[in-house]
C-alpha positions in Angstrom: -0.4 15.0 30.8 -1.5 12.0 28.8 -4.6 13.9 27.6 -2.5 16.7 26.0 -2.1 16.5 22.2 1.4 15.4 21.2 2.9 17.4 18.3 6.1 16.6 16.3 7.8 19.7 14.8 10.0 18.8 11.8 12.3 21.7 10.6 16.0 21.9 9.8 16.3 25.4 11.5 17.2 24.8 15.2 15.8 28.2 16.3 12.5 27.5 14.7 12.4 24.0 16.3 13.2 25.4 19.8 10.8 28.4 19.6 7.9 26.4 18.2 8.2 23.5 20.6 8.5 25.9 23.5 5.5 27.9 22.4 3.4 24.8 21.9 4.2 23.5 25.3 3.3 26.8 26.9 -0.1 26.4 25.2 -1.2 23.1 26.4 0.6 20.7 24.1 3.4 18.1 24.3 6.0 18.9 21.6 9.0 17.0 20.2 11.3 18.1 17.4 13.1 16.5 14.5 15.8 18.1 12.2 14.9 16.2 9.1 12.9 13.3 7.7 15.2 10.6 9.0 14.9 12.0 12.6 11.1 12.3 12.0 10.9 8.6 11.2 12.8 7.8 14.3 10.5 9.9 16.5 7.4 8.3 14.9 8.8 4.8 15.6 9.3 5.7 19.3 6.0 7.3 20.1 2.5 8.2 18.9 1.9 11.8 17.7 -1.4 13.5 17.1 -0.1 15.9 14.5 3.1 16.8 12.5 4.2 20.3 11.7 6.3 19.7 8.7 8.6 22.2 6.9 8.7 22.0 3.1 12.3 23.0 2.5 14.6 20.5 4.2 17.9 18.9 3.2 17.6 15.2 2.2 14.0 14.2 1.8 12.0 17.4 1.5 8.7 18.0 3.3 6.6 17.4 0.2 8.1 13.9 -0.3 7.8 13.1 3.4 4.2 14.2 3.4 3.2 12.0 0.5 5.0 9.1 2.1 3.4 9.6 5.5 -0.1 9.8 3.9 0.4 6.5 2.2 1.5 4.9 5.5 -1.2 6.3 7.8 -3.6 9.0 8.8 -1.7 11.3 11.1 -2.7 15.0 10.4 0.0 17.2 8.8 0.4 20.9 8.8 2.9 22.1 6.2 5.2 25.2 6.7 5.8 26.9 3.3 7.7 29.9 2.1 5.7 33.1 2.1 3.6 33.4 -1.1 4.9 30.1 -2.5 1.6 28.9 -4.0 3.2 25.9 -5.8 4.5 24.4 -2.5 1.1 25.1 -0.8 -0.9 23.4 -3.6 1.6 20.5 -3.9 1.4 20.0 -0.1 -2.4 19.9 0.0 -2.5 17.6 -3.1 0.1 15.4 -1.4 -2.1 14.9 1.7 -1.5 17.8 4.0 -4.4 18.9 6.1 -3.4 22.6 6.2 -0.5 24.9 5.6 1.0 28.0 7.1 3.4 30.4 5.4 6.7 31.5 7.0 7.2 33.8 8.8 4.1 33.1 10.9 2.5 34.2 14.1 2.8 31.4 16.6 -0.8 32.2 17.8 -2.0 31.3 14.3 0.0 28.1 14.3 -1.7 27.0 17.6 -5.1 28.0 16.2 -4.6 26.0 13.0 -3.3 23.0 15.0 -6.3 23.1 17.3 -8.7 23.4 14.3 -7.1 20.3 12.6 -7.3 18.4 15.9 -10.9 19.3 16.3 -11.7 18.1 12.8 -9.9 14.9 13.0 -11.2 14.0 16.5 -14.8 15.0 15.8 -15.2 13.4 12.4 -16.6 10.0 13.6 -18.8 11.3 16.3 -21.7 13.4 15.0 -22.7 11.6 11.8 -23.1 7.9 12.7 -20.7 6.8 10.1 -18.0 5.5 12.4 -17.2 1.8 11.8 -19.4 1.8 8.7 -18.8 1.4 4.9 -20.8 3.8 2.7 -21.7 3.0 -0.9 -22.3 5.8 -3.4 -22.0 6.0 -7.2 -19.2 3.5 -8.2 -17.4 3.8 -4.9 -17.3 2.5 -1.3 -15.9 4.6 1.6 -14.2 2.8 4.5 -15.0 5.7 6.9 -12.7 4.8 9.8 -9.9 4.0 7.3 -10.5 7.2 5.3 -10.2 5.1 2.2 -12.2 5.1 -1.1 -12.5 1.8 -2.9 -13.6 1.6 -6.5 -15.3 -1.3 -8.3 -11.9 -2.8 -9.3 -10.7 -2.8 -5.7 -8.3 0.2 -6.1 -7.9 2.1 -2.8 -7.4 5.9 -2.5 -6.5 7.5 0.8 -8.3 10.7 1.9 -6.9 13.4 4.1 -8.9 14.4 7.2 -10.0 17.6 5.5 -11.2 15.7 2.4 -13.1 13.2 4.6 -14.7 16.0 6.5 -15.9 17.7 3.3 -17.1 14.4 1.7 -18.9 13.6 5.0 -20.9 16.8 4.6 -22.1 15.7 1.1 -22.8 12.2 2.2 -25.0 13.4 5.1 -27.1 15.5 2.6 -27.2 13.7 -0.8 -29.0 15.4 -3.7 -29.0 18.7 -1.7 -27.3 21.9 -2.8 -24.9 23.2 -0.2 -23.4 26.7 -0.6 -19.7 27.3 -0.6 -19.8 29.5 2.5 -21.7 26.8 4.5 -19.3 24.1 3.4 -16.3 26.2 4.5 -17.9 27.0 7.8 -18.9 23.4 8.5 -15.7 21.8 7.4 -13.1 24.3 8.8 -14.9 26.6 11.2 -13.8 29.6 9.1 -15.9 32.3 7.5 -15.3 32.8 3.8 -13.4 36.0 2.8 -13.6 37.9 -0.5 -12.7 35.6 -3.5 -12.1 32.7 -1.1 -11.5 29.6 -3.3 -10.8 27.1 -0.5 -13.9 25.0 -1.1 -13.5 25.1 -4.9 -9.9 23.8 -4.5 -11.0 21.1 -2.0 -13.8 19.9 -4.3 -11.4 19.7 -7.2 -9.0 17.5 -5.2 -12.0 15.3 -4.1 -13.1 15.0 -7.7 -9.6 13.9 -8.8 -9.9 11.0 -6.3 -13.5 10.1 -7.0 -14.6 10.9 -10.5 -14.1 8.6 -13.5 -13.9 11.7 -15.7 -12.8 14.8 -13.8 -13.7 17.0 -16.8 -17.3 15.7 -16.6 -18.0 15.2 -12.9 -21.0 13.1 -12.1 -20.7 12.6 -8.3 -20.2 16.1 -7.0 -22.1 18.5 -9.3 -21.5 22.3 -9.5 -24.7 24.3 -9.1 -24.4 27.7 -10.6 -24.8 30.5 -8.1 -25.6 27.8 -5.5 -22.7 25.7 -4.5 -22.2 21.9 -4.8 -24.4 18.8 -4.6 -23.8 15.1 -4.2 -25.6 13.7 -7.3 -26.3 10.2 -6.1 -27.9 8.2 -3.3 -25.9 6.9 -0.3 -26.2 3.5 1.3 -24.8 2.8 4.7 -23.5 -0.7 5.3 -23.0 -2.3 8.7 
């Protein structure tokens, strides 16, 4: 039992909490529930969780605020539940540090698939690239890889989500190399790009806001017309 991923479901609707936790447990996970952010904090104080499923619309502290606070405090992966078609909540959640989102009403099979995808990303990040335990220098930044933290020359620290770290890792592994959008999506999420898929463009935009000194004139991650993106600097790995 100890090897099963532990998931915390935070939603103010009791039927959703019951049905989701029951489904997750039937699909090889340990699941606990919380009605609101206060209960969520209490659960987190009691036990370690591998991922949080967090509803946006809750009384008291809403999911977006809780997500931003959790991201400042640590690295636990977060999957946001948003209202169907509510792009503003989805974008705000991703900008606030969420690793993925799912619109209500949702197919529980898709929820399990997205949870497994996030867990694979977060668990595999340190293993294949040799960056675990290292600090990487590039442009005006340092990356504390294990801490998922960018540090600029003035010492200011910026936290990355697991998805942002995964994408940045792909660029750091292949500096000054053009990588296509479809390849970036496949390598970072395991998904195949659909028509008009803007996932990578949105993720690169979020990374630029955290890394670039001038977002309107990016110098670290360059856009290559009809090609994709490229890390426009060398990378030094420090012990």
